[in-house]
Backbone as a chain_set.jsonl record, in Angstrom:
{"seq": "XXXXXXXXXXXXXXXXXXXXXXXXXXXXXXXXXXXXXXXXXXXXXXXXXXXXXXXXXXXXXXXXXXXXXXXXXXXXXXXXXXXXXXXXXXXXXXXXXXXXXXXXXXXXXXXXXXXXXXXXXXXXXXXXXXXXXXXXXXXXXXXXXXXXXXXXXXXXXXXXXXXXXXXXXXXXXXXXXXXXXXXX", "coords": {"N": [[-39.191, 20.021, -32.833], [-36.495, 19.199, -32.391], [-36.1, 20.463, -30.007], [-37.794, 19.053, -28.308], [-36.581, 16.513, -28.37], [-34.105, 17.181, -27.228], [-35.016, 17.988, -24.688], [-36.078, 15.578, -23.687], [-33.749, 14.024, -23.656], [-32.247, 15.529, -21.788], [-33.821, 15.271, -19.452], [-33.681, 12.482, -19.063], [-30.898, 12.196, -18.664], [-30.608, 13.703, -16.322], [-32.142, 12.181, -14.519], [-30.619, 9.834, -14.509], [-28.203, 10.784, -13.389], [-29.094, 11.556, -10.843], [-29.996, 9.078, -9.87], [-27.553, 7.788, -9.787], [-26.33, 8.98, -7.658], [-25.527, 11.663, -7.507], [-26.56, 13.834, -6.029], [-26.617, 12.876, -3.498], [-26.398, 12.979, 0.021], [-23.398, 13.146, 1.8], [-22.079, 11.745, 4.568], [-19.458, 12.043, 6.734], [-17.691, 10.414, 9.229], [-16.281, 9.343, 12.393], [-15.964, 6.02, 13.198], [-16.839, 2.497, 13.564], [-15.719, -0.098, 11.256], [-17.801, -0.966, 8.443], [-18.114, -3.696, 8.132], [-18.054, -5.777, 10.634], [-15.504, -7.341, 12.403], [-12.771, -9.761, 11.913], [-11.387, -9.963, 8.715], [-11.127, -12.235, 6.039], [-9.477, -12.007, 3.133], [-9.156, -12.475, -0.328], [-6.818, -11.505, -2.635], [-5.329, -9.537, -5.315], [-2.267, -7.995, -5.972], [-1.563, -4.707, -7.066], [0.303, -2.471, -9.022], [0.518, 0.751, -10.13], [-1.557, 3.048, -12.025], [-4.474, 4.007, -10.297], [-6.799, 4.166, -11.687], [-6.824, 1.991, -13.314], [-7.531, -0.279, -11.913], [-10.075, -1.235, -12.144], [-10.316, -3.383, -13.842], [-9.395, -5.552, -12.359], [-11.315, -5.549, -10.334], [-13.57, -6.26, -11.832], [-12.789, -8.799, -12.685], [-12.566, -10.261, -10.218], [-15.179, -10.091, -9.229], [-16.51, -11.485, -11.181], [-15.638, -14.042, -10.657], [-16.83, -14.844, -8.332], [-19.929, -15.563, -6.499], [-22.973, -13.765, -7.259], [-23.507, -10.796, -5.468], [-21.325, -10.827, -3.82], [-18.896, -9.321, -1.649], [-16.664, -6.981, -2.689], [-13.309, -5.652, -2.428], [-11.093, -2.9, -2.184], [-7.875, -1.876, -1.473], [-5.997, 0.877, -0.949], [-2.848, 1.866, -0.893], [-1.086, 3.979, -1.422], [-0.719, 7.547, -1.544], [-2.214, 9.374, -3.975], [-1.633, 12.034, -4.418], [0.927, 12.385, -3.68], [2.548, 10.345, -4.658], [4.005, 9.145, -7.656], [1.945, 8.278, -10.46], [2.578, 5.854, -11.766], [3.68, 4.398, -9.726], [1.825, 3.864, -7.786], [0.342, 1.899, -5.241], [-1.782, -0.864, -4.677], [-4.294, -3.199, -3.521], [-6.567, -5.51, -4.725], [-9.54, -7.291, -4.324], [-11.648, -9.788, -2.791], [-13.889, -10.199, -0.045], [-13.92, -13.125, 1.708], [-14.375, -14.443, 4.073], [-15.583, -13.849, 7.392], [-14.492, -13.26, 10.596], [-13.374, -15.825, 10.561], [-15.429, -17.392, 9.603], [-16.504, -18.852, 6.779], [-17.802, -17.376, 3.82], [-18.475, -18.502, 1.458], [-18.507, -21.542, -0.519], [-15.786, -23.946, -0.581], [-14.902, -24.319, -3.206], [-14.982, -21.839, -4.433], [-12.922, -20.331, -3.216], [-10.772, -21.91, -3.993], [-10.891, -21.512, -6.724], [-10.272, -18.779, -6.852], [-7.594, -18.88, -6.017], [-6.5, -20.353, -8.143], [-6.676, -18.403, -10.103], [-4.745, -16.677, -9.314], [-5.047, -15.201, -6.972], [-4.304, -14.228, -3.627], [-4.503, -15.192, -0.17], [-5.236, -13.146, 2.699], [-5.333, -12.083, 6.08], [-7.218, -9.618, 7.57], [-7.208, -7.408, 10.293], [-9.812, -6.746, 12.735], [-11.483, -3.67, 12.402], [-11.933, -1.213, 14.562], [-12.099, 1.51, 14.842], [-12.333, 4.135, 12.645], [-12.145, 6.547, 9.976], [-15.058, 6.97, 8.259], [-17.299, 6.683, 5.448], [-20.153, 6.593, 3.25], [-21.417, 5.776, 0.025], [-23.901, 5.55, -2.481], [-24.193, 2.753, -4.76], [-25.089, 2.272, -7.686], [-24.77, 2.492, -10.423], [-22.194, 2.508, -13.006], [-21.34, 5.103, -13.05], [-21.726, 5.891, -10.459], [-19.431, 5.107, -9.098], [-17.439, 6.828, -10.119], [-18.511, 9.308, -9.324], [-18.513, 8.933, -6.555], [-15.762, 8.63, -5.972], [-14.779, 11.174, -6.651], [-16.355, 12.886, -5.005], [-16.51, 11.798, -2.339], [-13.851, 11.255, -1.421], [-12.758, 13.848, -1.333], [-14.307, 15.004, 0.698], [-13.655, 13.325, 2.861], [-10.861, 13.741, 3.123], [-10.865, 16.454, 3.798], [-12.27, 16.325, 6.231], [-10.498, 14.761, 7.782], [-8.298, 16.488, 7.893], [-9.447, 18.788, 9.128], [-10.09, 17.763, 11.621], [-7.682, 17.037, 12.598], [-6.629, 14.389, 12.262], [-4.995, 11.194, 11.84], [-4.922, 9.131, 9.139], [-4.998, 5.822, 7.879], [-4.318, 3.556, 5.162], [-6.52, 3.874, 2.323], [-9.584, 2.216, 2.195], [-11.909, 0.581, 0.225], [-15.033, -0.823, 0.297], [-17.181, -2.733, -1.51], [-20.349, -3.374, -1.228], [-22.814, -5.517, -2.278], [-26.188, -5.465, -3.502], [-28.499, -6.865, -1.354], [-31.168, -8.745, 0.103], [-33.335, -6.413, 1.4], [-31.412, -4.403, 1.542], [-29.4, -1.917, -0.138], [-27.002, -1.645, -2.835], [-23.78, -0.498, -1.987], [-20.938, 1.7, -1.61], [-18.486, 1.558, 0.684], [-16.342, 3.638, 2.367], [-13.386, 3.459, 4.076], [-11.08, 4.591, 6.352], [-8.682, 3.561, 8.266]], "CA": [[-38.868, 18.615, -32.705], [-35.19, 19.088, -31.755], [-36.258, 20.904, -28.63], [-38.396, 17.925, -27.595], [-35.534, 15.489, -28.234], [-33.162, 17.696, -26.236], [-35.678, 17.959, -23.381], [-36.14, 14.177, -23.263], [-32.37, 13.645, -23.327], [-31.882, 16.229, -20.558], [-34.547, 14.646, -18.341], [-33.088, 11.15, -18.859], [-29.565, 12.388, -18.089], [-30.795, 14.162, -14.947], [-32.595, 11.026, -13.735], [-29.462, 8.938, -14.378], [-27.278, 11.396, -12.435], [-29.705, 11.464, -9.515], [-29.972, 7.653, -9.519], [-26.151, 7.422, -9.544], [-25.912, 9.538, -6.376], [-24.925, 12.992, -7.627], [-27.023, 14.749, -4.983], [-26.687, 12.152, -2.23], [-25.675, 13.592, 1.132], [-22.267, 12.328, 2.24], [-21.727, 11.951, 5.97], [-18.153, 11.505, 7.119], [-17.64, 10.332, 10.69], [-15.378, 8.355, 12.969], [-16.766, 4.908, 13.688], [-16.304, 1.174, 13.217], [-15.846, -0.546, 9.867], [-19.143, -1.489, 8.175], [-18.097, -5.147, 8.311], [-17.426, -5.996, 11.936], [-14.771, -8.589, 12.563], [-11.578, -10.032, 11.104], [-11.756, -10.31, 7.343], [-10.233, -12.999, 5.174], [-9.601, -11.422, 1.799], [-8.303, -12.986, -1.404], [-6.499, -10.279, -3.358], [-4.188, -9.409, -6.227], [-1.532, -6.757, -5.773], [-1.512, -3.896, -8.287], [1.158, -1.288, -9.016], [0.178, 1.582, -11.282], [-2.681, 3.977, -11.901], [-5.68, 3.493, -9.65], [-7.869, 4.109, -12.693], [-6.735, 0.702, -14.025], [-7.906, -1.415, -11.059], [-11.428, -1.705, -12.471], [-10.203, -4.703, -14.484], [-9.303, -6.54, -11.283], [-12.634, -5.615, -9.695], [-14.453, -7.04, -12.709], [-12.339, -10.188, -12.644], [-12.898, -10.916, -8.952], [-16.635, -10.231, -9.1], [-16.926, -12.55, -12.108], [-15.236, -15.336, -10.103], [-17.604, -15.145, -7.13], [-21.372, -15.463, -6.706], [-23.58, -12.432, -7.231], [-23.688, -10.308, -4.109], [-20.071, -10.886, -3.066], [-18.326, -8.03, -1.276], [-15.303, -6.781, -3.187], [-12.549, -4.719, -1.601], [-9.899, -2.265, -2.724], [-7.038, -1.24, -0.454], [-5.126, 1.807, -1.671], [-1.765, 2.159, 0.039], [-0.335, 5.184, -1.776], [-1.445, 8.803, -1.713], [-1.991, 9.795, -5.363], [-1.138, 13.41, -4.459], [2.348, 12.384, -3.33], [3.262, 9.249, -5.32], [3.764, 9.12, -9.108], [0.888, 7.351, -10.869], [3.137, 4.542, -12.117], [4.155, 3.734, -8.512], [0.733, 3.702, -6.825], [0.201, 0.5, -4.822], [-3.109, -1.23, -4.19], [-4.665, -4.614, -3.514], [-7.971, -5.635, -5.104], [-9.986, -8.661, -4.111], [-12.986, -10.029, -2.256], [-14.017, -10.718, 1.312], [-14.423, -14.504, 1.614], [-14.737, -14.928, 5.404], [-15.614, -12.873, 8.481], [-14.2, -13.954, 11.86], [-13.095, -17.229, 10.285], [-16.604, -18.076, 9.055], [-16.476, -18.721, 5.322], [-19.03, -16.885, 3.198], [-18.701, -19.264, 0.229], [-17.969, -22.901, -0.493], [-14.344, -24.025, -0.849], [-14.556, -24.258, -4.629], [-14.762, -20.442, -4.815], [-11.57, -19.922, -2.816], [-9.844, -22.65, -4.864], [-10.908, -20.82, -8.021], [-9.51, -17.538, -6.687], [-6.174, -19.257, -5.989], [-6.122, -20.699, -9.531], [-6.577, -17.16, -10.857], [-3.622, -15.886, -8.818], [-5.376, -14.416, -5.779], [-3.648, -14.7, -2.413], [-5.278, -14.864, 1.033], [-4.675, -12.325, 3.77], [-6.248, -11.808, 7.191], [-7.215, -8.219, 7.991], [-7.749, -7.321, 11.651], [-11.046, -5.986, 12.919], [-11.272, -2.221, 12.458], [-12.885, -0.678, 15.532], [-12.197, 2.97, 14.74], [-11.839, 4.613, 11.352], [-12.946, 7.572, 9.312], [-15.912, 6.206, 7.348], [-18.349, 7.347, 4.668], [-20.871, 5.664, 2.374], [-22.023, 6.338, -1.187], [-24.669, 4.518, -3.189], [-23.521, 2.086, -5.873], [-26.174, 1.817, -8.559], [-24.314, 2.506, -11.818], [-20.744, 2.737, -13.116], [-21.109, 6.513, -12.743], [-21.679, 6.005, -8.995], [-18.032, 4.969, -8.678], [-16.744, 8.076, -10.45], [-19.034, 10.353, -8.443], [-18.049, 8.656, -5.195], [-14.328, 8.924, -5.872], [-14.592, 12.635, -6.673], [-17.041, 13.574, -3.912], [-16.253, 11.257, -1.001], [-12.457, 11.45, -1.007], [-12.571, 15.26, -0.986], [-14.918, 15.215, 2.02], [-12.88, 12.602, 3.878], [-9.587, 14.44, 3.332], [-11.193, 17.684, 4.513], [-12.63, 15.911, 7.592], [-9.261, 14.337, 8.444], [-7.493, 17.689, 8.144], [-10.147, 19.644, 10.085], [-10.085, 17.118, 12.936], [-6.288, 16.703, 12.877], [-6.549, 12.938, 12.395], [-4.099, 10.444, 10.955], [-5.681, 8.033, 8.534], [-4.181, 4.819, 7.204], [-4.647, 3.369, 3.743], [-7.937, 3.965, 1.959], [-10.217, 0.932, 1.905], [-13.248, 0.667, -0.355], [-15.792, -2.073, 0.34], [-18.341, -2.674, -2.401], [-21.351, -4.34, -0.786], [-23.831, -5.645, -3.319], [-27.576, -5.507, -3.058], [-29.042, -8.08, -0.748], [-32.542, -8.525, 0.539], [-33.484, -5.363, 2.397], [-30.368, -3.379, 1.508], [-28.979, -1.544, -1.487], [-25.562, -1.705, -3.084], [-23.106, 0.692, -1.482], [-19.486, 1.749, -1.509], [-18.086, 2.008, 2.017], [-14.981, 4.165, 2.398], [-12.88, 3.258, 5.432], [-9.695, 5.021, 6.559], [-8.329, 3.214, 9.658]], "C": [[-37.53, 18.423, -31.983], [-35.256, 19.493, -30.29], [-36.838, 19.78, -27.768], [-37.361, 16.822, -27.355], [-34.512, 15.914, -27.182], [-33.758, 17.623, -24.831], [-35.741, 16.534, -22.834], [-34.753, 13.687, -22.85], [-31.95, 14.253, -21.988], [-32.548, 15.59, -19.341], [-33.957, 13.269, -18.032], [-31.715, 11.253, -18.207], [-29.674, 12.816, -16.625], [-31.227, 13.007, -14.044], [-31.432, 10.068, -13.492], [-28.468, 9.48, -13.346], [-27.81, 11.302, -11.008], [-29.64, 10.025, -9.011], [-28.551, 7.192, -9.166], [-25.599, 8.025, -8.257], [-25.309, 10.922, -6.425], [-25.321, 13.918, -6.477], [-27.147, 14.07, -3.618], [-25.838, 12.854, -1.18], [-24.577, 12.625, 1.588], [-21.925, 12.707, 3.673], [-20.392, 11.272, 6.243], [-18.105, 11.528, 8.635], [-16.556, 9.352, 11.113], [-16.256, 7.266, 13.567], [-16.125, 3.587, 13.319], [-16.44, 0.899, 11.724], [-17.255, -1.092, 9.655], [-19.23, -3.012, 8.26], [-17.319, -5.426, 9.59], [-16.73, -7.351, 11.965], [-13.513, -8.656, 11.725], [-12.033, -10.476, 9.726], [-10.687, -11.188, 6.703], [-10.512, -12.521, 3.764], [-8.676, -12.176, 0.854], [-8.087, -11.815, -2.342], [-5.414, -10.508, -4.409], [-3.579, -8.037, -5.981], [-1.439, -6.027, -7.105], [-0.564, -2.718, -8.061], [0.847, -0.521, -10.29], [-1.052, 2.42, -10.991], [-3.89, 3.315, -11.245], [-6.835, 3.377, -10.642], [-7.87, 2.789, -13.459], [-7.219, -0.485, -13.185], [-9.298, -1.952, -11.367], [-11.401, -3.079, -13.135], [-10.122, -5.81, -13.434], [-10.63, -6.667, -10.533], [-13.591, -6.461, -10.529], [-14.086, -8.518, -12.634], [-12.795, -10.885, -11.364], [-14.406, -11.063, -8.782], [-17.177, -11.283, -10.056], [-16.621, -13.943, -11.552], [-16.082, -15.772, -8.903], [-19.1, -15.03, -7.401], [-21.855, -14.017, -6.633], [-23.809, -12.029, -5.776], [-22.434, -10.35, -3.262], [-19.577, -9.473, -2.767], [-16.903, -7.948, -1.802], [-14.639, -5.673, -2.37], [-11.364, -4.173, -2.382], [-9.157, -1.609, -1.576], [-6.002, -0.413, -1.204], [-4.074, 2.328, -0.698], [-1.111, 3.518, -0.195], [-1.252, 6.392, -1.893], [-1.183, 9.308, -3.128], [-1.539, 11.247, -5.506], [0.367, 13.479, -4.213], [3.185, 11.366, -4.1], [2.981, 9.301, -6.822], [2.771, 8.011, -9.476], [1.417, 5.946, -11.144], [3.592, 3.743, -10.894], [3.07, 3.535, -7.454], [0.532, 2.222, -6.516], [-1.192, 0.261, -4.259], [-3.276, -2.744, -4.209], [-6.167, -4.685, -3.773], [-8.385, -7.086, -4.922], [-11.395, -8.743, -3.587], [-12.899, -10.556, -0.835], [-14.627, -12.113, 1.201], [-14.788, -15.099, 2.975], [-14.717, -13.765, 6.389], [-15.486, -13.65, 9.788], [-14.019, -15.455, 11.659], [-14.263, -18.012, 9.7], [-16.67, -17.803, 7.552], [-17.833, -18.28, 4.785], [-19.421, -17.709, 1.976], [-18.128, -20.666, 0.376], [-16.495, -22.88, -0.92], [-13.993, -23.914, -2.324], [-14.343, -22.812, -5.093], [-13.364, -19.982, -4.418], [-10.52, -20.65, -3.647], [-9.759, -21.98, -6.231], [-10.123, -19.51, -7.948], [-8.009, -17.816, -6.686], [-5.693, -19.604, -7.394], [-5.921, -19.447, -10.381], [-5.503, -16.223, -10.305], [-3.914, -15.011, -7.614], [-4.746, -15.064, -4.555], [-4.487, -14.327, -1.194], [-4.5, -13.966, 1.99], [-5.759, -12.141, 4.825], [-6.111, -10.332, 7.554], [-7.834, -8.138, 9.381], [-9.067, -6.542, 11.673], [-10.696, -4.509, 13.032], [-12.347, -1.643, 13.373], [-13.095, 0.823, 15.382], [-11.552, 3.405, 13.435], [-12.669, 5.814, 10.918], [-13.731, 6.839, 8.234], [-16.917, 7.111, 6.641], [-18.954, 6.305, 3.735], [-21.418, 6.434, 1.179], [-22.784, 5.222, -1.884], [-23.878, 3.98, -4.37], [-24.597, 1.467, -6.76], [-25.771, 1.72, -10.02], [-22.799, 2.678, -11.832], [-20.413, 4.181, -12.772], [-21.052, 6.743, -11.234], [-20.241, 5.957, -8.496], [-17.279, 6.271, -8.932], [-17.196, 9.216, -9.545], [-18.512, 10.171, -7.025], [-16.581, 9.025, -5.025], [-14.096, 10.435, -5.818], [-15.157, 13.301, -5.423], [-16.592, 13.097, -2.533], [-14.816, 11.51, -0.555], [-12.187, 12.898, -0.617], [-13.135, 15.548, 0.406], [-14.112, 14.535, 3.123], [-11.566, 13.328, 4.166], [-9.791, 15.739, 4.098], [-11.512, 17.385, 5.985], [-11.376, 15.538, 8.386], [-8.419, 15.555, 8.815], [-8.134, 18.562, 9.227], [-10.103, 19.077, 11.505], [-8.698, 16.648, 13.365], [-6.111, 15.212, 13.175], [-5.454, 12.384, 11.496], [-4.9, 9.281, 10.424], [-4.727, 7.11, 7.792], [-4.56, 4.703, 5.742], [-6.152, 3.47, 3.513], [-8.45, 2.571, 1.62], [-11.602, 1.21, 1.344], [-13.866, -0.723, -0.305], [-17.034, -1.892, -0.519], [-19.316, -3.763, -1.972], [-22.483, -4.341, -1.803], [-25.208, -5.835, -2.711], [-27.955, -6.885, -2.536], [-30.453, -7.751, -0.304], [-32.575, -7.458, 1.635], [-32.388, -4.316, 2.415], [-29.978, -3.091, 0.067], [-27.466, -1.648, -1.615], [-24.924, -0.385, -2.66], [-21.593, 0.549, -1.595], [-19.18, 2.326, -0.131], [-16.624, 2.429, 1.941], [-14.51, 4.114, 3.846], [-11.409, 3.668, 5.458], [-9.318, 4.718, 8.005], [-7.277, 4.159, 10.235]], "O": [[-37.426, 17.596, -31.077], [-34.557, 18.936, -29.444], [-36.414, 19.585, -26.629], [-37.281, 16.267, -26.259], [-34.102, 15.109, -26.346], [-33.07, 17.235, -23.887], [-35.486, 16.31, -21.651], [-34.6, 13.021, -21.826], [-31.364, 13.567, -21.15], [-31.901, 15.391, -18.312], [-33.757, 12.928, -16.867], [-31.4, 10.485, -17.298], [-28.913, 12.34, -15.782], [-30.729, 12.874, -12.926], [-31.279, 9.548, -12.387], [-27.951, 8.723, -12.524], [-27.061, 11.004, -10.078], [-29.274, 9.781, -7.861], [-28.377, 6.301, -8.335], [-24.522, 7.635, -7.806], [-24.639, 11.329, -5.476], [-24.498, 14.702, -6.004], [-27.723, 14.639, -2.69], [-24.711, 13.269, -1.449], [-24.818, 11.428, 1.74], [-21.533, 13.839, 3.956], [-20.229, 10.075, 6.009], [-18.435, 12.537, 9.259], [-15.993, 8.629, 10.291], [-17.173, 7.544, 14.34], [-15.0, 3.553, 12.82], [-17.184, 1.582, 11.02], [-17.85, -1.629, 10.59], [-20.319, -3.556, 8.442], [-16.092, -5.326, 9.625], [-17.31, -8.372, 11.595], [-13.213, -7.755, 10.941], [-12.96, -11.275, 9.596], [-9.492, -10.914, 6.816], [-11.633, -12.618, 3.266], [-7.536, -12.479, 1.208], [-9.048, -11.196, -2.799], [-4.697, -11.508, -4.397], [-4.29, -7.048, -5.805], [-1.258, -6.652, -8.15], [-0.628, -2.051, -7.028], [0.904, -1.071, -11.39], [-1.524, 2.489, -9.856], [-4.273, 2.201, -11.601], [-7.745, 2.572, -10.446], [-8.824, 2.499, -14.181], [-7.309, -1.597, -13.705], [-9.66, -3.027, -10.89], [-12.351, -3.851, -13.008], [-10.712, -6.877, -13.602], [-11.022, -7.767, -10.142], [-14.334, -7.282, -9.991], [-14.959, -9.38, -12.533], [-13.352, -11.982, -11.421], [-14.865, -12.069, -8.24], [-18.199, -11.909, -9.771], [-17.271, -14.916, -11.932], [-16.05, -16.938, -8.509], [-19.503, -14.466, -8.418], [-21.216, -13.163, -6.018], [-24.252, -12.837, -4.96], [-22.466, -9.951, -2.098], [-19.815, -8.545, -3.541], [-16.041, -8.739, -1.418], [-15.306, -4.872, -1.715], [-10.716, -4.893, -3.142], [-9.749, -0.867, -0.793], [-5.226, -0.945, -1.998], [-4.367, 3.121, 0.197], [-0.63, 4.14, 0.752], [-2.411, 6.273, -2.291], [-0.044, 9.64, -3.456], [-1.109, 11.657, -6.585], [1.006, 14.492, -4.496], [4.405, 11.51, -4.186], [1.831, 9.482, -7.222], [2.769, 6.941, -8.868], [0.772, 4.959, -10.791], [3.861, 2.547, -11.003], [3.362, 3.087, -6.345], [0.549, 1.387, -7.42], [-1.714, 1.058, -3.48], [-2.498, -3.465, -4.834], [-6.948, -3.998, -3.114], [-7.664, -8.0, -5.322], [-12.237, -7.896, -3.884], [-11.96, -11.263, -0.471], [-15.724, -12.271, 0.665], [-15.439, -16.142, 3.036], [-13.939, -12.821, 6.243], [-16.257, -14.571, 10.058], [-14.455, -16.258, 12.484], [-14.103, -19.177, 9.338], [-16.868, -16.668, 7.12], [-18.876, -18.751, 5.237], [-20.557, -17.631, 1.508], [-17.353, -20.936, 1.294], [-16.027, -21.924, -1.537], [-12.9, -23.462, -2.665], [-13.602, -22.579, -6.048], [-12.689, -19.314, -5.201], [-9.484, -20.071, -3.973], [-8.682, -21.893, -6.822], [-9.392, -19.172, -8.879], [-7.239, -17.068, -7.289], [-4.602, -19.198, -7.795], [-5.083, -19.438, -11.282], [-5.366, -15.094, -10.778], [-3.099, -14.156, -7.267], [-4.665, -16.288, -4.457], [-5.115, -13.268, -1.177], [-3.273, -14.026, 2.071], [-6.945, -12.055, 4.508], [-5.007, -9.855, 7.814], [-8.88, -8.741, 9.624], [-9.381, -5.787, 10.753], [-9.719, -4.146, 13.688], [-13.522, -1.589, 13.01], [-14.146, 1.347, 15.75], [-10.395, 3.093, 13.154], [-13.758, 6.056, 11.438], [-13.145, 6.163, 7.389], [-17.325, 8.15, 7.159], [-18.347, 5.268, 3.465], [-21.828, 7.589, 1.301], [-22.348, 4.071, -1.874], [-23.007, 4.66, -4.913], [-24.964, 0.302, -6.605], [-26.362, 0.95, -10.777], [-22.19, 2.96, -10.8], [-19.33, 4.463, -12.259], [-20.402, 7.683, -10.776], [-19.876, 6.685, -7.573], [-16.563, 6.758, -8.057], [-16.376, 9.995, -9.058], [-18.117, 11.136, -6.372], [-16.206, 9.662, -4.04], [-13.294, 10.91, -5.014], [-14.517, 14.178, -4.843], [-16.324, 13.916, -1.654], [-14.59, 11.937, 0.577], [-11.456, 13.148, 0.342], [-12.511, 16.254, 1.199], [-13.911, 15.107, 4.194], [-11.2, 13.509, 5.327], [-8.979, 16.088, 4.955], [-11.071, 18.111, 6.877], [-11.218, 15.955, 9.534], [-7.89, 15.637, 9.923], [-7.448, 19.025, 10.138], [-10.08, 19.832, 12.478], [-8.553, 15.949, 14.368], [-5.53, 14.826, 14.19], [-5.042, 13.018, 10.524], [-5.494, 8.526, 11.195], [-3.771, 7.56, 7.159], [-5.069, 5.656, 5.152], [-6.95, 3.184, 4.406], [-7.826, 1.839, 0.852], [-12.373, 1.979, 1.917], [-13.287, -1.686, -0.808], [-17.841, -0.996, -0.275], [-19.136, -4.933, -2.309], [-23.036, -3.294, -2.141], [-25.364, -6.296, -1.581], [-27.755, -7.909, -3.189], [-30.871, -6.593, -0.34], [-31.92, -7.595, 2.668], [-32.436, -3.408, 3.244], [-30.194, -3.908, -0.829], [-26.748, -1.727, -0.618], [-25.449, 0.695, -2.933], [-21.049, -0.553, -1.666], [-19.572, 3.451, 0.179], [-15.772, 1.659, 1.499], [-15.159, 4.662, 4.736], [-10.597, 3.157, 4.686], [-9.598, 5.526, 8.891], [-6.874, 4.004, 11.388]]}, "num_chains": 1, "name": "protein.A"}
């Protein structure tokens, strides 16, 4: 009986890991940002451990309609900067090339919650990679797997990469939820 329970648990855990992207192939390349154009982002600045920004991601996604694209910009290298001094900005993309993605009441709500607007220039060339985003475990797997591959790619190709940008695109008709990693 215990063997059967263990087998069922093992199969369920394996399916969950596969669904979360454990065995997904990660391609790192130089190319354009997945969102072409100038981005208007409403963000909150964060200083401290990157592991704590999930609260801001939850907050911003709760303030916007389902399917909104959230963004994390990580300015500090966690291998060189003490955890308490890591700098990042967490928010949401609200316009592309000046074309608003949502009604004004959403941006007004973001302002009420302390989010500030910023215009990000179009990124024509960056080191990019993608990982599926199906479960909370997808984020942990992506952070461990993708960053290692990107850093190795940057070093092997003697590139200089700017701050790390993560774009969380949510499932829309005909596409799945993904985490886009962009290093301009």
